[in-house]
Backbone bond lengths (Angstrom), bond angles and torsions (degrees), N, CA, C in turn:
res aa  C-N    CA-C-N  psi(-1)  N-CA   C-N-CA  omega(-1)  CA-C   N-CA-C  phi
1 M - - - 1.502 - - 1.445 108.37 -
2 L 1.309 117.30 143.23 1.428 124.27 -175.91 1.574 110.18 -114.22
3 T 1.331 119.53 142.79 1.386 122.01 177.06 1.619 109.59 -104.48
4 V 1.258 115.47 127.68 1.486 120.71 -174.43 1.531 104.40 -110.15
5 E 1.260 119.41 124.92 1.484 122.95 172.92 1.492 107.96 -119.44
6 F 1.336 116.21 132.85 1.560 118.59 -171.94 1.552 105.81 -144.13
7 T 1.406 110.37 147.26 1.461 120.96 170.18 1.444 107.44 -127.89
8 I 1.339 114.64 150.96 1.409 120.00 -178.90 1.500 109.78 -133.49
9 E 1.290 119.41 132.65 1.398 124.43 -178.89 1.504 109.27 -117.34
10 P 1.376 122.15 155.52 1.465 121.62 13.39 1.462 112.27 -79.22
11 F 1.287 120.93 148.66 1.420 132.14 -176.04 1.534 107.93 -92.78
12 V 1.333 119.26 121.36 1.386 127.78 178.55 1.502 107.55 -123.55
13 E 1.348 121.54 106.70 1.533 122.62 -177.25 1.500 108.69 -57.78
14 G 1.318 114.33 131.29 1.465 119.60 174.32 1.498 114.12 81.20
15 D 1.320 123.64 -4.98 1.390 127.28 -177.74 1.524 111.08 -149.24
16 P 1.337 117.82 86.63 1.488 119.24 -171.13 1.489 112.22 -67.02
17 G 1.341 121.27 -20.49 1.443 119.53 175.99 1.582 113.84 78.76
18 P 1.259 118.93 160.26 1.479 123.22 -179.57 1.496 115.68 -63.90
19 H 1.395 115.64 -25.91 1.452 118.39 174.59 1.499 114.83 -66.63
20 V 1.361 116.10 -21.41 1.537 118.06 172.98 1.456 107.89 -98.06
21 T 1.405 120.30 -50.83 1.458 118.03 -171.07 1.513 111.67 -61.71
22 A 1.335 118.51 -36.93 1.450 121.21 -172.72 1.563 103.69 -74.02
23 A 1.332 122.33 -37.44 1.467 121.86 176.28 1.557 112.02 -64.09
24 V 1.331 116.72 -41.34 1.478 117.96 176.53 1.578 110.27 -61.01
25 A 1.349 112.19 -43.95 1.535 117.76 179.08 1.552 108.68 -60.40
26 A 1.362 119.37 -34.89 1.505 119.59 -176.58 1.485 107.60 -70.72
27 V 1.265 123.00 -33.89 1.499 125.60 174.57 1.513 108.81 -66.18
28 E 1.347 113.07 -50.08 1.528 119.21 -175.36 1.545 106.98 -62.71
29 A 1.355 119.06 -28.33 1.577 119.74 -178.56 1.532 106.64 -65.02
30 H 1.361 120.56 -17.77 1.492 120.58 177.52 1.494 112.49 -86.35
31 G 1.409 119.12 4.71 1.369 125.16 -178.51 1.500 113.54 81.62
32 I 1.326 117.89 20.97 1.447 127.49 -175.50 1.564 107.19 -106.37
33 A 1.300 113.68 128.20 1.547 120.87 170.85 1.491 110.22 -77.63
34 V 1.351 113.66 134.19 1.407 124.11 178.87 1.503 108.44 -108.08
35 D 1.346 120.87 128.92 1.435 128.90 176.56 1.544 101.14 -91.05
36 F 1.355 116.14 92.78 1.505 123.54 -178.95 1.483 111.55 -79.60
37 G 1.398 112.29 119.98 1.495 113.66 178.88 1.540 109.69 -125.60
38 P 1.354 115.50 169.34 1.509 116.13 -174.42 1.494 113.11 -71.76
39 F 1.338 118.11 -24.66 1.489 119.09 -177.83 1.541 117.34 -115.36
40 G 1.356 110.83 -3.25 1.444 120.97 179.45 1.535 108.99 177.65
41 S 1.282 114.51 159.44 1.440 121.09 178.49 1.525 112.26 -131.67
42 L 1.302 117.63 153.12 1.476 124.48 -171.29 1.586 107.43 -127.56
43 F 1.362 109.96 153.84 1.460 118.76 166.12 1.540 107.97 -158.71
44 S 1.361 115.09 158.81 1.399 121.89 174.25 1.441 114.08 -108.35
45 V 1.307 117.83 140.60 1.490 122.03 -176.67 1.459 110.73 -151.03
46 D 1.383 119.85 149.72 1.392 119.64 174.10 1.618 111.93 -77.53
47 A 1.314 112.63 163.81 1.448 117.22 -174.35 1.517 114.24 -66.85
48 E 1.346 119.55 -25.11 1.423 117.74 -179.88 1.492 112.80 -78.45
49 T 1.408 114.85 -26.47 1.498 117.36 -178.29 1.564 111.15 -90.18
50 L 1.314 115.66 -19.87 1.497 121.88 -174.87 1.533 113.67 -45.94
51 P 1.416 120.28 -53.62 1.453 118.07 -174.43 1.571 112.31 -62.98
52 A 1.260 125.25 -36.80 1.430 125.52 -178.16 1.572 106.71 -70.75
53 V 1.336 114.88 -43.74 1.528 114.36 -176.14 1.499 108.19 -64.25
54 V 1.309 119.85 -50.21 1.483 122.49 -179.40 1.456 112.99 -59.97
55 A 1.345 119.82 -39.92 1.451 123.47 176.25 1.497 110.01 -61.97
56 D 1.282 123.30 -42.35 1.434 126.70 176.69 1.497 112.34 -62.05
57 L 1.406 111.81 -46.33 1.487 116.97 178.74 1.539 112.96 -58.67
58 L 1.312 116.04 -43.25 1.493 120.81 178.16 1.545 113.11 -68.75
59 R 1.318 116.05 -41.54 1.453 118.72 -179.22 1.478 111.76 -65.53
60 V 1.228 118.04 -41.30 1.488 125.79 -175.04 1.567 105.96 -72.68
61 A 1.308 116.50 -48.58 1.502 120.80 -178.98 1.554 109.01 -57.77
62 Y 1.228 119.68 -56.33 1.442 120.54 -177.03 1.548 111.86 -69.42
63 G 1.322 116.39 -29.38 1.479 118.82 173.56 1.530 114.79 -68.43
64 N 1.332 114.98 -15.10 1.509 119.46 178.23 1.552 111.90 -112.00
65 G 1.353 117.52 18.28 1.385 116.57 173.09 1.555 119.51 106.12
66 A 1.297 117.70 4.15 1.481 121.06 179.92 1.546 108.53 -63.26
67 T 1.320 117.52 144.71 1.468 123.28 177.19 1.520 110.31 -106.19
68 F 1.353 115.88 -24.61 1.412 118.12 177.92 1.582 107.57 -156.49
69 V 1.412 112.73 138.89 1.408 117.66 177.91 1.531 107.12 -130.09
70 N 1.302 116.92 131.09 1.492 121.11 -179.50 1.581 102.28 -113.98
71 V 1.325 117.53 131.29 1.464 123.21 178.18 1.519 106.84 -130.84
72 S 1.299 116.60 125.95 1.448 124.15 172.25 1.447 114.73 -121.89
73 V 1.314 121.34 127.60 1.437 124.90 -179.32 1.509 110.98 -114.77
74 S 1.309 116.48 132.86 1.450 122.93 179.21 1.563 111.72 -128.99
75 R 1.296 117.86 146.20 1.405 122.14 172.40 1.454 110.52 -112.46
76 F 1.353 116.42 127.91 1.436 121.64 174.85 1.503 111.26 -118.33
77 D 1.320 115.44 104.04 1.483 122.97 177.78 1.485 108.67 -74.40
78 S 1.436 112.37 137.62 1.378 116.63 178.69 1.512 113.99 -91.00
């Protein structure tokens, strides 16, 4: 399993905006729970699903006005 951490700008405190909320919804549409945080959000995904989920996140974020998206992927073997 992989852990994906992402941030989406522009950052507006208290009002994430559609560039953030729509991107989170795009991930959740894959049946994946997002741990939404004020400075970054996390979700877990398998390696086979990762490319499609991240592609949707980026497409929707930029399509809704994002100016910068940072995505970090980590694998934690148990």
